[in-house]
C-alpha positions, 0 to 999 in steps of 0.5 A: 201605443204601449211598450208591449205593442211597440215590441210586438210590432218591432219584432214581427215587422207590423203594419205600422212601420214607416219607410226609412226613405220617404216616411210613408206609413204601411211599409213592410220588412221582408225576411231578408230585412229589406223594406217594401214601401207602398209609396209609388215614388219611393225607391223601395216601392213594391206594387204588391202592397196595394199602392196606386202607382206603377213600378215605372214611376218609382224612384223619381223626384223629378217634376213630370208636369210642364210644357217646355220643349227645347228647340235644340235638345241635348241629352245629359246622362247624370248620376246623382249623389244617391247613385241613381241614374237620371236623364235630362233633356236640356236646351242647348243654347241655355247651357252655361258653365258656372265653376264646376257645374253646368246650368241649363233649362230642362224639360218638362218644366223649363226650370234651370238646374245645376249639374255637377260636371263630376257626375255627368256621364256624357260630359264631352257631349254636354260641353260641346253644346256650350257657347264659348265666351271668347273667340278661338285663340283669343286671350281671356280678359284680365281681372280688371276687365272681368270685374268691369264686365261683371259689374255692368252686366249685373247692374245693366249699366254702361260706361265707355270702358265697358263698351270698349271691353264689350267690343273686345269680348262680345259673347261675355 
C-alpha cells in the first residue's frame, strides 16, 4: 500500500482499520472517534457491522465450555483490572486464601483461578466460604511449625515432629 492510500484510509476511516483492543480487521471509526469492531468477543463490538455473534457474548474472555458444576456453589462478583464486572460461580470447598488472593475452582471449566481480594465486590460473602486452618481461639503455629508443616505437606513425607504438629493443627 502506498503513502497516499495510507493517508486516504487514515483520514476517511477506511475499512482497513484494525481494532485497537482485539486487532481484528474491518473495524470502523465513528464520527465521534469511537471504534466499532466486527469481532463479537471484543468490547467495541457492533452488531451492525455484520459480525456473526451477538452483543450478549461481547466483552468476555472467560471460557464458556466445560461441564464442571459446583456441589456447593458460591457466587463471586469481581471487577477486573480493566474495570469490567465479572461474575464467577466457584466451588465453596475449593476456596483458599493465598496472601491477598482467593483461589478456587470455577465453572464451567473447573479450572483454578486467583482473584485479588481488593477487587472482589462481595468479599465478606466469599470469605464466609473459606475453611479455617485453625480452630476458633487457637493460636497460629509458630514459624518453625509452619516450616515443618509446609515441607512435609509439599513433599508428601512424614516425621514424628510433623505428626505431633499435625495433631495440633489438623486442618493445615
